[in-house]
KOLFIGU-491461 format. One line per 2 residues: number of its first residue (from 1); their letters; for each residue x negated, y, z negated of N, C-alpha, C. Coordinates in pm, 1 decimal. Each point is the difference from the previous one (the first is absolute). Layout:
N
NUM	a	X/Y/Z/X/Y/Z/X/Y/Z | ...
***
This chain:
103
1	al	1646.1/270.2/-91.4/-88.5/76.7/-85.0/-114.8/59.3/82.3 | -54.2/-79.6/91.2/-112.2/47.5/81.2/41.5/116.5/89.6
3	lh	113.5/-13.2/66.0/46.1/107.9/87.4/32.7/125.4/-80.0 | 59.7/-18.0/-116.8/31.0/114.3/-86.4/-129.2/67.8/-45.4
5	aa	-99.7/-77.4/-38.1/-128.9/56.8/-40.8/-65.0/73.7/117.1 | 10.3/-55.8/120.2/-56.9/66.2/118.1/70.4/132.8/27.0
7	rq	132.1/2.3/-16.7/74.1/125.4/17.7/-40.7/102.4/-105.5 | -15.9/-46.5/-124.8/-43.0/90.3/-106.6/-139.7/55.2/29.4
9	wt	-89.0/-85.6/46.5/-136.9/41.5/33.0/3.4/106.5/110.2 | 78.4/-25.1/104.3/11.6/94.4/110.5/53.7/133.9/-48.9
11	el	100.6/-4.7/-84.9/58.6/123.3/-54.0/-101.5/74.7/-85.7 | -73.3/-72.6/-83.5/-102.1/63.9/-83.5/-110.6/62.4/84.7
13	cs	-37.6/-66.2/107.2/-106.1/51.7/87.0/43.1/125.4/75.6 | 130.0/22.1/12.6/47.9/120.1/68.9/-2.6/122.5/-91.3
15	ra	-20.6/-22.0/-128.8/-6.6/110.3/-96.3/-142.0/56.8/-6.2 | -11.1/107.1/-75.1/-132.3/58.0/-24.8/-82.8/-98.4/-82.9
17	pr	-131.4/-4.1/20.1/-84.9/-94.7/-74.0/16.8/6.9/-151.8 | 23.5/117.9/-54.4/14.4/12.9/-145.7/125.5/-71.3/-52.0
19	df	97.8/-24.5/88.8/123.4/-67.6/-40.6/-14.7/-151.8/-5.8 | -109.4/-50.4/54.5/-24.7/-144.9/-1.5/-75.5/-31.3/-128.6
21	tr	74.3/-36.9/-102.0/-58.2/-17.1/-132.8/-58.5/-139.2/-19.8 | -80.9/-11.7/-100.9/-55.9/-130.3/-38.5/112.5/-96.8/-35.2
23	ee	102.4/50.3/-68.2/113.3/-85.4/-35.8/68.0/-55.2/124.6 | 22.1/84.7/101.1/62.3/-46.3/124.4/-86.3/-106.6/67.9
25	dl	-129.1/26.0/5.3/-93.0/-93.8/63.0/1.9/-135.0/-71.5 | -6.3/2.2/-132.1/-0.4/-124.2/-77.7/134.3/-71.8/7.8
27	rl	109.7/75.2/4.5/132.4/-61.6/11.9/11.8/-76.0/131.8 | -43.9/62.5/108.8/4.3/-67.9/129.3/-92.8/-121.1/2.3
29	at	-114.7/10.8/-64.6/-93.0/-113.5/-7.2/62.9/-117.1/-73.9 | 73.7/27.4/-107.5/61.5/-110.2/-74.8/116.0/-62.6/77.9
31	ic	71.4/80.7/78.3/104.5/-56.5/86.5/-63.9/-93.3/102.4 | -107.1/45.0/62.4/-69.4/-82.7/99.4/-57.6/-126.0/-63.3
33	re	-46.1/9.7/-123.5/-49.8/-118.0/-70.8/110.4/-104.5/-12.6 | 120.5/43.3/-34.6/111.6/-94.1/-12.1/34.6/-62.6/134.4
35	vl	-4.9/78.1/106.4/25.4/-53.2/134.2/-102.0/-108.3/33.6 | -127.2/26.7/-28.8/-104.6/-98.6/26.1/18.6/-125.5/-83.9
37	kl	38.6/16.3/-126.4/23.0/-116.4/-86.1/114.3/-85.3/53.1 | 107.3/63.4/45.7/113.4/-74.4/54.9/-37.4/-70.9/130.0
39	aw	-76.4/67.7/85.3/-43.0/-62.0/125.8/-89.5/-120.6/-27.1 | -95.1/14.7/-92.6/-88.5/-111.0/-34.8/80.3/-116.6/-55.9
41	sa	93.6/29.1/-87.3/82.7/-104.9/-59.8/78.2/-75.3/107.7 | 55.4/72.8/95.6/76.0/-64.4/107.5/-88.2/-92.7/82.6
43	ve	-120.0/45.3/31.9/-91.4/-82.2/79.8/-50.1/-118.3/-81.0 | -43.3/25.6/-123.5/-58.9/-104.8/-83.7/101.7/-105.8/-42.8
45	rh	117.8/42.1/-39.9/98.7/-93.2/-56.8/93.2/-62.3/102.4 | 23.3/69.4/111.8/102.1/-48.9/92.5/-52.7/-29.8/140.5
47	lf	-63.5/98.0/61.9/-40.8/-16.0/139.6/-107.6/-106.6/18.3 | -110.8/14.1/-69.7/-112.0/-91.9/19.1/35.2/-144.1/-38.0
49	pt	62.4/-24.7/-117.1/29.9/-138.8/-36.0/100.3/-68.4/93.1 | 84.6/76.3/66.7/101.8/-61.7/85.1/-34.9/3.5/148.3
51	ag	-115.4/56.1/34.4/-36.5/16.8/141.0/-33.9/-131.6/69.0 | -49.2/-96.6/-73.8/-40.5/-125.6/61.9/-147.5/1.0/34.4
53	ss	-59.0/-118.2/1.1/-145.3/-9.8/16.8/-48.1/47.4/136.9 | 77.5/-21.2/104.3/-45.9/43.4/132.8/0.2/152.3/12.7
55	av	84.3/67.9/-76.6/8.5/146.4/7.6/-112.8/69.4/-74.8 | -70.6/-73.7/-85.5/-104.1/64.6/-80.8/-141.9/-36.4/44.6
57	ra	-12.1/-56.7/118.5/-133.2/-26.9/54.8/-69.1/130.6/34.9 | -132.8/-3.9/2.0/-80.0/118.4/32.3/44.9/61.1/132.3
59	ge	22.4/129.7/-1.0/39.3/71.5/120.3/149.2/11.9/21.7 | 78.3/-79.7/-70.7/145.6/8.8/13.2/50.4/125.5/-70.4
61	ri	113.9/48.2/43.7/53.9/125.2/-54.0/18.3/-3.6/-151.4 | 59.7/-104.6/-54.0/22.9/-9.5/-144.9/-132.9/-2.6/-74.8
63	er	-99.3/-68.2/56.2/-132.1/-3.2/-64.4/-59.7/139.8/-5.0 | 18.2/76.3/106.9/-52.0/137.8/2.2/74.3/87.9/-100.1
65	vw	130.7/-17.8/-10.1/78.3/75.0/-99.7/-50.8/-34.2/-139.3 | -18.2/-129.3/-27.1/-49.4/-42.9/-131.3/-137.7/59.9/-29.6
67	rd	-88.3/-6.9/98.0/-135.3/53.0/-17.8/2.9/150.7/-26.5 | 77.8/73.1/78.8/8.0/145.3/-17.3/64.2/37.3/-133.1
69	ms	107.2/-68.4/-35.9/66.6/29.1/-127.6/-89.4/-37.3/-117.6 | -73.8/-109.4/11.1/-92.6/-39.6/-106.7/-108.8/104.6/-18.5
71	tq	-48.6/53.2/111.3/-103.1/103.5/-6.3/53.1/124.9/-68.5 | 117.0/46.1/40.0/54.2/120.6/-63.6/35.6/-25.4/-145.1
73	hs	46.4/-119.6/-32.5/36.4/-32.2/-138.3/-121.6/1.9/-92.2 | -114.2/-42.4/51.2/-120.1/-6.1/-83.5/-86.5/125.9/10.6
75	hv	40.2/95.3/81.1/-77.0/123.9/15.4/0.0/77.8/-131.4 | -115.8/52.4/-38.9/-13.6/68.4/-128.6/94.1/120.0/-11.3
77	gi	23.6/70.1/109.2/89.4/115.4/-4.7/141.7/-37.3/-36.3 | 42.2/-115.9/42.8/135.1/-46.6/-29.9/0.2/-82.7/-127.4
79	gv	-95.0/-91.9/-10.1/-4.3/-90.3/-114.8/-35.6/66.8/-131.0 | -80.2/105.2/4.9/-42.6/67.2/-123.2/60.1/139.3/-10.0
81	ll	-28.0/83.1/99.6/43.5/139.4/-7.7/151.8/12.6/-10.4 | 72.3/-57.4/94.7/145.3/14.3/-2.8/65.3/-78.8/-112.4
83	qs	-55.3/-115.0/-35.4/62.2/-83.1/-103.5/-16.6/56.6/-139.7 | -109.0/67.5/-26.6/-22.1/45.2/-137.5/-26.1/149.3/-9.7
85	va	-99.9/48.8/69.6/-40.3/139.7/-14.5/111.3/94.8/44.1 | 53.2/-17.8/119.7/103.6/91.1/50.3/125.7/-6.6/-85.2
87	tr	37.5/-119.4/-43.1/118.7/-15.1/-83.5/-18.1/71.7/-133.1 | -114.6/-19.9/-62.0/-29.0/65.9/-127.8/-3.5/151.4/16.5
89	ey	-67.4/46.3/105.4/-10.6/144.0/23.2/135.9/62.5/29.8 | 84.3/-70.7/76.6/133.6/52.3/29.3/80.6/13.8/-128.9
91	ar	-3.3/-101.3/-84.3/72.4/7.1/-127.7/-52.8/115.0/-84.8 | -130.5/14.9/-3.6/-61.1/106.0/-79.4/43.0/138.1/50.4
93	vr	-6.7/21.2/131.3/38.1/128.5/58.4/149.7/24.8/-17.7 | 79.3/-102.3/25.7/146.7/12.9/-8.9/44.8/32.4/-141.4
95	lg	-63.9/-62.0/-99.2/38.6/19.9/-139.7/-73.8/116.2/-66.0 | -90.5/61.2/72.9/-72.6/114.1/-54.4/-100.5/-36.0/-107.4
97	va	-54.0/-120.4/7.8/-99.1/-44.6/-98.0/-138.7/33.9/52.9 | -74.0/73.4/-79.3/-134.8/39.6/41.1/-94.1/-119.0/-4.8
99	eg	-110.8/13.1/69.3/-104.2/-103.0/-4.7/-39.5/-20.7/-145.7 | -10.3/-121.4/-43.8/-30.3/-30.0/-139.9/125.3/-30.4/-81.0
101	gh	118.3/16.4/61.2/123.5/-43.8/-63.0/79.7/102.5/-77.8 | -32.2/128.2/9.9/74.9/100.9/-75.2/81.3/87.1/94.7
103	a	124.3/24.6/-38.2/88.3/83.2/83.0/-32.9/146.8/-14.2
***
């Protein structure tokens, strides 16, 4: 999904600026949101719990992965904007619903 989104982004950037629509931007943002959710789930549910105590000491690679993923997971842009605002806006734009809920 990430590589496909990157290819789509590259293709969109090769077009004229007017062709890069809000819908395209929000669609790619929601794809990236899903990629981030899957990556966080893999680290939180599988990698970190099975790494072992020596692998999660300060400065160890797994500890750094956990710290970095925790930071991105709790970042307002990902935790709030992508989880709710971008998803709602994409649905609204895609379905042609005007602000305030009327088509």
